[in-house]
Structure formats: C-alpha cells, structure tokens
C-alpha positions as CSV (number, residue, x, y, z in Angstrom):
1,X,4.5,171.9,73.4
2,X,8.0,172.4,72.2
3,X,9.2,170.6,69.0
4,X,12.8,170.2,67.9
5,X,13.2,172.1,64.7
6,X,14.3,169.7,62.0
7,X,17.9,170.2,60.8
8,X,17.5,168.1,57.7
9,X,15.1,167.7,54.8
10,X,15.0,166.0,51.5
11,X,13.4,167.4,48.3
12,X,11.6,165.4,45.7
13,X,10.5,167.9,43.0
14,X,8.2,170.3,44.8
15,X,7.6,168.0,47.8
16,X,9.8,168.6,50.8
17,X,10.0,165.9,53.5
18,X,11.5,166.9,56.9
19,X,13.2,164.5,59.2
20,X,11.3,163.4,62.2
21,X,10.9,166.1,64.8
22,X,11.0,165.2,68.4
23,X,8.7,166.5,71.2
24,X,11.0,168.2,73.5
25,X,8.4,169.3,76.0
26,X,4.8,168.0,76.2
27,X,3.6,171.2,77.9
28,X,5.8,174.3,77.7
29,X,3.2,176.5,79.4
30,X,3.7,179.2,76.8
31,X,7.5,179.3,77.2
32,X,9.5,179.4,73.9
33,X,12.5,177.4,75.0
34,X,16.0,177.8,73.6
35,X,17.3,177.9,70.1
36,X,16.7,174.8,67.9
37,X,13.2,174.3,69.3
38,X,9.8,175.8,68.3
39,X,6.8,176.5,70.5
40,X,3.7,178.7,70.5
41,X,2.7,181.2,73.2
42,X,-0.7,180.8,74.8
43,X,-2.5,183.3,72.5
44,X,-0.8,181.9,69.4
45,X,-1.7,178.3,70.5
46,X,-5.3,179.2,71.0
47,X,-5.5,181.0,67.7
48,X,-4.1,178.0,65.7
49,X,-6.3,175.5,67.7
50,X,-9.5,177.5,67.0
51,X,-8.6,177.4,63.2
52,X,-8.0,173.7,63.2
53,X,-11.1,171.4,62.9
54,X,-10.4,167.9,64.2
55,X,-12.1,165.0,62.3
56,X,-12.7,161.7,64.1
57,X,-13.7,158.8,61.8
58,X,-15.6,156.1,63.8
59,X,-16.9,152.7,63.1
60,X,-18.3,150.6,66.0
61,X,-15.5,151.4,68.4
62,X,-15.7,150.7,72.1
63,X,-17.8,153.6,73.4
64,X,-15.5,154.2,76.3
65,X,-12.5,154.6,74.0
66,X,-14.6,156.9,71.7
67,X,-15.6,159.1,74.5
68,X,-12.0,159.3,75.7
69,X,-10.9,160.5,72.3
70,X,-13.7,163.1,72.1
71,X,-13.0,164.5,75.6
72,X,-9.3,164.7,74.9
73,X,-9.5,167.0,71.8
74,X,-8.8,170.6,72.9
75,X,-11.9,172.7,73.2
76,X,-11.0,175.5,70.9
77,X,-10.9,173.1,67.9
78,X,-14.2,172.4,66.2
79,X,-15.0,168.7,66.4
80,X,-16.3,166.7,63.5
81,X,-17.3,163.0,63.9
82,X,-17.8,161.0,60.7
83,X,-19.4,157.7,61.7
84,X,-20.0,154.5,59.8
85,X,-21.2,152.7,62.9
86,X,-24.1,150.3,63.1
87,X,-27.7,151.6,63.4
88,X,-29.3,148.1,63.6
89,X,-29.5,145.7,66.5
90,X,-27.5,148.0,68.7
91,X,-27.7,151.6,67.5
92,X,-24.1,152.5,68.1
93,X,-24.4,155.7,66.1
94,X,-27.1,157.1,68.4
95,X,-24.8,156.5,71.4
96,X,-22.0,158.4,69.6
97,X,-24.3,161.3,68.9
98,X,-25.4,161.4,72.6
99,X,-21.8,161.4,73.8
100,X,-21.0,164.4,71.6
101,X,-24.3,166.2,72.4
102,X,-23.8,165.9,76.2
103,X,-20.2,167.1,76.0
104,X,-21.1,170.0,73.8
105,X,-23.7,171.1,76.3
106,X,-21.2,171.0,79.1
107,X,-18.4,172.7,77.2
108,X,-20.1,174.9,74.6
109,X,-17.7,173.5,71.9
110,X,-18.7,173.5,68.2
111,X,-19.4,170.0,67.1
112,X,-20.9,168.3,64.1
113,X,-21.7,164.6,63.8
114,X,-22.6,162.9,60.4
115,X,-23.2,159.4,59.3
116,X,-21.7,158.0,56.1
117,X,-24.7,155.9,55.3
118,X,-27.2,158.7,55.8
119,X,-29.6,158.7,52.8
120,X,-29.4,162.5,52.8
121,X,-25.9,162.2,51.3
122,X,-27.3,160.5,48.2
123,X,-29.6,163.4,47.1
124,X,-26.9,166.0,47.8
125,X,-23.8,164.3,46.3
126,X,-25.6,162.9,43.3
127,X,-25.7,166.4,41.9
128,X,-22.0,167.0,42.3
129,X,-18.6,165.8,41.0
130,X,-18.6,163.5,44.1
131,X,-21.4,161.3,42.9
132,X,-18.9,158.3,42.7
133,X,-18.7,158.6,46.5
134,X,-22.2,157.2,46.9
135,X,-23.3,153.6,46.2
136,X,-27.1,154.2,46.2
137,X,-27.7,153.9,49.9
138,X,-25.3,156.5,51.2
139,X,-21.6,157.2,51.1
140,X,-19.5,154.1,50.5
141,X,-18.1,152.4,53.6
142,X,-14.4,153.2,54.0
143,X,-12.1,155.3,56.1
144,X,-11.0,157.5,53.2
145,X,-14.6,158.2,52.2
146,X,-15.3,159.3,55.7
147,X,-12.3,161.6,55.8
148,X,-13.5,163.3,52.6
149,X,-16.8,164.1,54.3
150,X,-14.7,165.5,57.3
151,X,-12.8,167.8,54.9
152,X,-16.0,169.1,53.4
153,X,-17.5,169.8,56.9
154,X,-14.2,171.5,58.0
155,X,-14.3,173.8,55.0
156,X,-17.9,174.6,55.6
157,X,-17.0,175.5,59.2
158,X,-14.4,177.9,57.8
159,X,-11.4,176.1,59.3
160,X,-7.9,177.0,58.1
161,X,-6.6,173.5,59.0
162,X,-8.0,170.0,59.3
163,X,-6.6,167.2,61.5
164,X,-7.6,163.5,61.7
165,X,-7.5,161.4,64.9
166,X,-8.6,157.8,65.0
167,X,-11.4,156.8,67.4
168,X,-9.8,153.5,68.5
169,X,-7.2,155.1,70.8
170,X,-7.3,154.0,74.4
171,X,-5.0,156.7,75.7
172,X,-6.7,160.1,75.9
173,X,-3.3,161.7,76.7
174,X,-1.9,160.7,73.4
175,X,-4.9,162.4,71.7
176,X,-4.1,165.7,73.4
177,X,-0.5,165.3,72.3
178,X,-1.5,164.7,68.7
179,X,-3.6,167.8,68.6
180,X,-0.8,169.9,70.2
181,X,1.7,168.5,67.6
182,X,-0.7,169.5,64.8
183,X,-1.0,173.1,66.1
184,X,2.7,173.5,66.7
185,X,3.8,171.8,63.5
186,X,1.4,173.6,61.2
187,X,2.5,176.9,62.7
188,X,6.2,176.0,62.3
189,X,5.7,175.1,58.6
190,X,4.5,178.6,57.7
191,X,3.2,177.3,54.3
192,X,0.0,177.4,52.4
193,X,0.4,173.8,51.6
194,X,1.6,172.0,54.7
195,X,1.1,168.7,56.4
196,X,2.0,167.3,59.8
197,X,2.1,163.5,60.2
198,X,2.5,161.7,63.5
199,X,5.1,159.0,64.1
200,X,4.3,157.3,67.4
201,X,7.2,156.0,69.5
202,X,5.5,152.7,70.3
203,X,2.3,151.0,69.3
204,X,0.5,148.5,71.4
205,X,-2.8,146.6,71.1
206,X,-5.2,145.1,73.6
207,X,-5.1,141.3,72.8
208,X,-7.3,138.6,74.2
209,X,-4.5,137.8,76.7
210,X,-3.3,140.0,79.6
211,X,-0.1,140.7,77.8
212,X,0.4,144.1,76.1
213,X,3.6,144.6,74.1
214,X,4.7,148.1,73.0
215,X,6.3,147.7,69.6
216,X,8.5,150.3,67.8
217,X,7.1,149.5,64.4
218,X,3.6,148.8,63.2
219,X,3.0,145.6,61.2
220,X,1.8,147.5,58.2
221,X,3.6,150.8,58.5
222,X,7.1,149.3,58.6
223,X,6.4,147.7,55.2
224,X,4.7,150.7,53.6
225,X,7.5,153.0,54.7
226,X,10.1,150.6,53.4
227,X,8.5,150.2,50.0
228,X,7.9,153.9,49.6
229,X,11.5,154.7,50.5
230,X,12.7,152.0,48.1
231,X,10.7,153.6,45.3
232,X,12.2,157.0,46.0
233,X,15.7,155.7,46.3
234,X,15.4,154.0,42.9
235,X,14.0,157.1,41.2
236,X,16.6,159.5,42.7
237,X,19.5,157.1,42.7
238,X,20.3,158.1,46.2
239,X,19.2,155.9,49.1
240,X,16.7,157.4,51.5
241,X,14.8,156.5,54.6
242,X,13.1,159.8,55.0
243,X,9.5,158.6,55.0
244,X,8.5,157.4,58.4
245,X,4.7,158.1,58.3
246,X,3.2,156.5,55.2
247,X,0.3,155.0,57.2
248,X,-0.1,157.9,59.7
249,X,-3.8,157.9,60.7
250,X,-3.1,160.9,62.9
251,X,-2.2,163.8,60.6
252,X,-3.2,167.3,59.8
253,X,-2.9,169.7,56.9
254,X,-3.9,173.1,55.7
255,X,-7.4,173.2,54.3
256,X,-6.0,174.7,51.0
257,X,-4.0,171.5,50.6
258,X,-6.9,169.2,51.6
259,X,-9.2,170.7,49.1
260,X,-6.7,170.3,46.2
261,X,-5.5,166.8,47.0
262,X,-7.0,163.8,45.3
263,X,-8.3,161.4,47.9
264,X,-8.3,157.6,48.0
265,X,-11.0,155.4,49.6
266,X,-10.8,152.9,52.3
267,X,-7.4,152.2,54.0
268,X,-5.4,153.5,51.0
269,X,-6.1,157.0,52.0
270,X,-3.1,157.9,54.1
271,X,-0.5,156.4,51.8
272,X,-2.2,157.9,48.7
273,X,-1.9,161.4,50.1
274,X,1.9,161.1,49.9
275,X,2.0,159.0,46.7
276,X,-0.3,161.4,44.8
277,X,1.9,164.4,45.7
278,X,5.0,162.5,44.7
279,X,3.4,161.5,41.4
280,X,2.2,165.0,40.4
281,X,5.0,167.1,42.0
282,X,8.0,164.9,41.6
283,X,7.6,162.2,38.9
284,X,5.6,164.4,36.5
285,X,7.8,167.4,37.1
286,X,11.2,165.8,37.1
287,X,10.7,163.1,34.5
288,X,7.8,164.2,32.3
289,X,8.3,168.0,32.2
290,X,4.8,168.7,33.5
291,X,3.8,171.3,36.0
292,X,2.7,170.8,39.6
293,X,-0.6,172.4,40.8
294,X,1.2,173.4,44.1
295,X,3.9,175.4,42.3
296,X,5.7,177.6,43.1
297,X,5.1,177.1,46.9
298,X,5.5,173.3,46.9
299,X,4.3,171.1,49.8
300,X,6.0,170.8,53.2
301,X,5.6,167.5,55.1
302,X,6.6,167.6,58.7
303,X,6.9,164.3,60.7
304,X,6.6,164.5,64.5
305,X,7.4,161.6,66.9
306,X,5.2,161.9,69.9
307,X,5.9,160.6,73.4
308,X,2.7,158.8,74.2
309,X,2.3,155.3,72.8
310,X,-0.7,154.5,70.6
311,X,-2.8,151.8,72.3
312,X,-5.7,150.3,70.3
313,X,-7.8,147.3,70.2
314,X,-6.8,144.0,68.4
315,X,-8.7,143.8,65.1
316,X,-7.4,140.5,63.8
317,X,-5.2,139.2,61.0
318,X,-7.8,139.6,58.3
319,X,-8.2,143.3,59.0
320,X,-4.4,143.8,59.0
321,X,-4.0,141.9,55.7
322,X,-6.7,144.0,54.0
323,X,-5.1,147.2,55.3
324,X,-1.7,146.2,54.1
325,X,-3.0,145.2,50.6
326,X,-4.9,148.5,50.2
327,X,-2.0,150.6,51.4
328,X,0.7,148.8,49.4
329,X,-1.6,148.7,46.4
330,X,-1.2,152.5,46.2
331,X,2.5,152.2,45.5
332,X,2.1,149.0,43.4
333,X,-0.3,150.8,41.0
334,X,1.8,154.0,40.9
335,X,4.5,155.1,38.4
336,X,6.7,155.3,41.5
337,X,7.0,151.5,41.4
338,X,9.1,149.6,38.7
339,X,8.6,145.9,38.0
340,X,11.2,144.9,40.6
341,X,9.4,146.8,43.3
342,X,6.1,145.3,42.3
343,X,7.5,141.8,42.7
344,X,8.8,142.8,46.2
345,X,5.3,144.1,47.2
346,X,3.7,140.9,46.1
347,X,6.3,138.9,48.1
348,X,5.7,141.1,51.2
349,X,2.0,140.5,51.1
350,X,2.3,136.7,50.6
351,X,5.0,136.2,53.3
352,X,3.7,138.6,56.0
353,X,-0.1,138.6,55.4
354,X,-0.8,135.4,53.4
355,X,-2.4,137.7,50.8
356,X,-1.9,136.1,47.4
357,X,-4.0,138.3,45.1
358,X,-2.7,141.3,43.2
359,X,-3.1,144.3,45.6
360,X,-6.2,146.4,44.7
361,X,-6.0,149.6,42.8
362,X,-7.2,152.5,45.0
363,X,-10.5,154.2,44.3
364,X,-9.8,157.9,43.9
365,X,-12.0,160.9,44.4
366,X,-11.4,164.5,43.3
367,X,-12.9,167.3,45.4
368,X,-11.3,170.3,43.6
369,X,-14.4,171.4,41.7
370,X,-17.0,170.9,44.4
371,X,-18.5,173.5,46.7
372,X,-18.2,172.3,50.3
373,X,-20.3,175.0,51.7
374,X,-23.3,174.3,49.4
375,X,-22.9,170.5,49.9
376,X,-22.8,170.5,53.7
377,X,-25.5,173.2,54.0
378,X,-27.9,171.2,51.9
379,X,-27.0,168.0,53.7
380,X,-27.6,169.4,57.2
381,X,-30.9,171.0,56.2
382,X,-32.3,167.7,54.9
383,X,-30.7,165.1,57.2
384,X,-32.6,163.5,60.1
385,X,-29.4,161.9,61.5
386,X,-26.8,164.6,61.6
387,X,-26.1,166.6,64.8
388,X,-24.8,170.2,64.8
389,X,-24.3,171.7,68.2
390,X,-25.3,175.2,66.9
391,X,-28.5,174.2,65.1
C-alpha cells in the first residue's frame, strides 16, 4: 500500500492531528513510489504486520460476515476475537470459535478467542484494578469493555501494536485495506505513541429493501466530528475541521499508547480515546498548567481515507440513537464543551435521533496499573470457553 504523506497537521498541546491521508495504491507490491508517498517493502510490511495484533469485537453478527472478516485479516497478524455473542437458544459463540479454530488449523495463524461473559473473568479481574469491568456474571456488555480485553490479550501476546476491526463488515476487501493502512500508517508515524484512524470514503448498509445507498457521511460520525471540531475551534479561537474520525471503529495504535490510555465503555469508546487525550494533553497543559503523561513525545494521530466502502447491516434507529447519545455524551461531559456547545449537543440529539434525555456520562476504566500478562495467563488457565490456537 502507498499512502500520501500528509502535508498539513494541527497541534493541540501535545496532540498532533494530521490531515486525512489518501490511499494512492492499494497494492504497491513492495514498490516505494515517488516523493510525497510512503510505502513499506515486503520484508518491512511483514515485520510490522507480525507485530500488530488485530482485535475483532463481535456480538451476534451474521456468521457469513464474521467469517469474511476473519479470513481477510492478513495471516502474519495475531488474531484476537472478543465476543459478547449469545450462548443460549442458538450458541452463536460456539460457531465463532469453530470458524476461528478451522481457519487456524488450515493456516497456522496465532488466534485467541474469548467471551466477555465468561465467568472466569470474574475471578481473575476481581483481584485487580479492573474489578469495575465486571458486573458479577462476567465482563459488562459493551464494545469498549470488549476492546479493553483485546488490548490485554494483545499485550500478553507481546504485540507492539493493536488494531480494531468491526465484525459486521460485509466486504472482506475493505478489511484487508484497513489492515494494510494500519501497518503503513503506524510505520509512517515513527512514534512511541501513535494512532491510525480510518475514514471510509462511503458507508452503506443492507436495508430491508433492495436499495443500497453509499453515503459520504455516517449518521453519527458527521455529528460527532462536527461537535468535536466546534469544541476545538472555540478553545483555540481558530476554526478547525481537522477531526474526521471521531467514531472510527477501525483504528490501530501502539501498544504503549493503548496501555496508558483511559478507556470508555460501550459506544463511547472511540470518541473518548480522542477526548481523553485532548483533555489531558491539551486542556490540562495549555489552560491549567499541568503535565501530560505522554510528554515529551506527544501523541500522533494519523487519519487515512480508504478506497473500499464500508458495508454493514441495518441495525435500526434505536441502536443509532443510543450510539449517538453515548458518543456525544463524551464531549458533553468533558471540559472541552462550554454551555453553548452542550445546548447544541442536546438539540442535535433531539432533532436527529429523538433522544430527549441528557446524554449519558461515559463509564471509564484505567488499565495503567494492571498486569496484562498475569491477567490473561490466569484467565486462559481457568476458562472453559476460551480458545487459544497454541494451547
């Protein structure tokens, strides 16, 4: 893959956002291209891929789509599936495990599958600083909660980077492109604390009718991007539209960054990654005279627009409203938002999603002082549900 090297960036304290980088070539076959573009040779690409664990959060997705995602993730990358799928009536989780098991046998890839509601998590996590992650029966339901488990497993595997790819993607080709963008972008960043976030060119869903419309902007992301840019514009007193990936489900980061970030639960997770960095490394530094834990390096955030559209299943207006409320609630309850912006957020939720309540405050988890290797080792040794291809 060849990416256009960004020619512009904006700095907010110790957080550096780069303008969206375009995919110049989907498959450069190891060629480096001309000036102004960045690509990896074959050996370099393999090296970064082998150091990048890919986490796939899953919950009762179409098994055909799930298998397409799993098959599309490049083989050098360790695969981590974190499932919250049903185990009653139809045991969807057992089907997911079987898909991964069969593919691992055929390819020899390293793969780990865990279930959020596995009772083994209760015993292990209750002894750690992540006890709030459990609710008595297992890890709480929520995408963010699942992603935290993915980070712990990635660290246990010894990965240098961790990437996240949603399991509801009906185009395996886009999954391959996301992974290549992760590898190339992380290498281009050359930073201890780096993040690559995907901005898809079009997003479509499979509705009940035969009509599929590819839209340039997602229903939730266009509002979250707008609100976050408005907050930054007000604080810096210079208008900006630099943030294009506030709700990016497909993103990757260095494991050093992942282990030091605070994480939000449920659908607040992607937006909170950015907001927490801007709070601690911009607002606290510039306006409160505090220090940023990522100093002096700072954090680099690359945004990459891929070529493949993102096609997913229709999940209904209620699902979208909940996602919007949890995502916008991150900004609403942040020092980034003044009273005027809070009013705007409430109006957006009422007008576009018929959501009249105050947006929820995100549940936040801190993983800085936990030992991922000990946690995951103890979990795998006691779990009757987990699958590890090398066990």
